C-alpha positions as CSV (number, residue, x, y, z in Angstrom):
1,V,102.0,94.7,110.8
2,A,102.5,91.0,110.9
3,A,99.1,90.9,112.6
4,L,97.7,92.8,109.9
5,Q,99.2,90.7,107.1
6,D,98.0,87.7,108.7
7,E,94.5,89.2,109.0
8,K,94.6,90.0,105.3
9,N,95.8,86.5,104.2
10,N,92.9,85.3,106.4
11,L,90.4,87.8,104.8
12,M,91.9,86.9,101.3
13,S,91.5,83.3,101.7
14,E,87.8,83.7,103.0
15,N,87.4,85.8,100.0
16,E,88.5,83.3,98.1
17,V,86.3,80.6,99.6
18,M,83.3,82.9,99.2
19,N,84.1,83.3,95.3
20,D,84.2,79.8,94.7
21,R,80.6,79.4,96.6
22,L,79.3,82.1,94.5
23,E,80.5,80.2,91.3
24,Q,78.8,77.1,92.3
25,L,75.6,79.2,93.3
26,D,75.4,81.2,89.8
27,D,73.3,78.4,88.1
28,S,70.3,79.0,90.6
29,L,69.9,82.6,90.6
30,D,67.1,82.9,88.1
31,D,64.5,83.1,91.0
32,P,65.3,85.4,93.4
33,N,63.0,83.4,95.9
34,T,65.0,80.4,95.9
35,V,67.2,79.4,99.1
36,V,70.4,79.6,96.9
37,A,69.2,83.0,95.5
38,K,69.0,84.3,99.0
39,K,72.5,82.8,99.9
40,Y,74.0,84.3,97.1
41,F,72.6,87.9,97.8
42,H,74.0,87.4,101.5
43,A,77.4,86.1,100.1
44,Q,77.5,89.0,97.9
45,L,76.9,91.3,100.6
46,Q,79.7,89.3,102.8
47,L,82.1,89.9,100.1
48,E,81.5,93.5,99.6
49,Q,82.2,93.8,103.4
50,L,85.2,91.8,103.4
51,Q,86.5,94.0,100.5
52,E,86.0,97.1,102.6
53,E,87.4,95.4,105.6
54,N,90.3,94.3,103.2
55,F,90.9,98.2,102.0
56,R,90.7,99.5,105.4
57,L,93.4,96.8,106.5
58,E,95.5,97.9,103.6
59,A,95.3,101.6,104.5
60,A,96.1,100.8,108.3
61,K,99.0,98.6,107.1
62,D,100.5,101.7,104.9
63,D,99.9,103.6,108.1
64,Y,102.0,101.2,110.2
65,R,104.7,100.9,107.7
66,V,105.0,105.0,107.5
67,H,105.1,105.0,111.6
68,C,107.7,102.0,111.6
69,E,109.7,104.0,109.1
70,D,109.5,106.9,111.5
71,L,110.4,105.0,114.7
72,E,113.3,103.6,112.7
73,K,114.8,106.9,111.8
74,Q,114.3,108.1,115.5
75,L,115.9,105.1,116.5
76,I,119.2,106.0,114.4
77,E,119.0,109.5,115.6
78,L,119.2,108.3,119.2
79,Q,121.8,105.8,118.8
80,H,123.8,108.5,117.3
81,R,122.9,111.0,119.9
82,N,124.0,108.0,122.4
83,D,127.3,107.5,120.7
84,E,127.8,111.2,120.9
85,L,127.1,111.6,124.6
86,T,129.0,108.5,125.4
87,S,132.3,109.9,123.7
88,L,132.0,113.1,125.4
89,A,131.5,111.1,128.7
90,E,134.5,109.4,128.0
91,E,136.6,112.6,127.4
92,S,135.5,114.2,130.4
93,R,136.5,111.3,132.7
C-alpha cells in the first residue's frame, strides 16, 4: 500500500508538471503544425494515460486496503485461537 501511495504521489507530481507545461504551451496552439502544438497533443495524451494509471492505482490501493483489513481480522482470530489453545495446553499439563 505504501509503495502504491508513493507511486501515486509521483504520478500526481508528474501530473502537476504536465499541467504547468500545458498552460505555458496554450498560447501557441492555434497552428496544429507547430512543434509546440505537437508537444501539446503529446502531453495531453500523456496526461490522459497518467490519469488512467492513477485511477488503476487507486483501485488497486482500495483492493489492498480491503485485503489488509481481512488479514488483520484473520490475525486477531488466530491470536484468540492461539490464546485458547495455550490455555488448554496449560490446563492439560
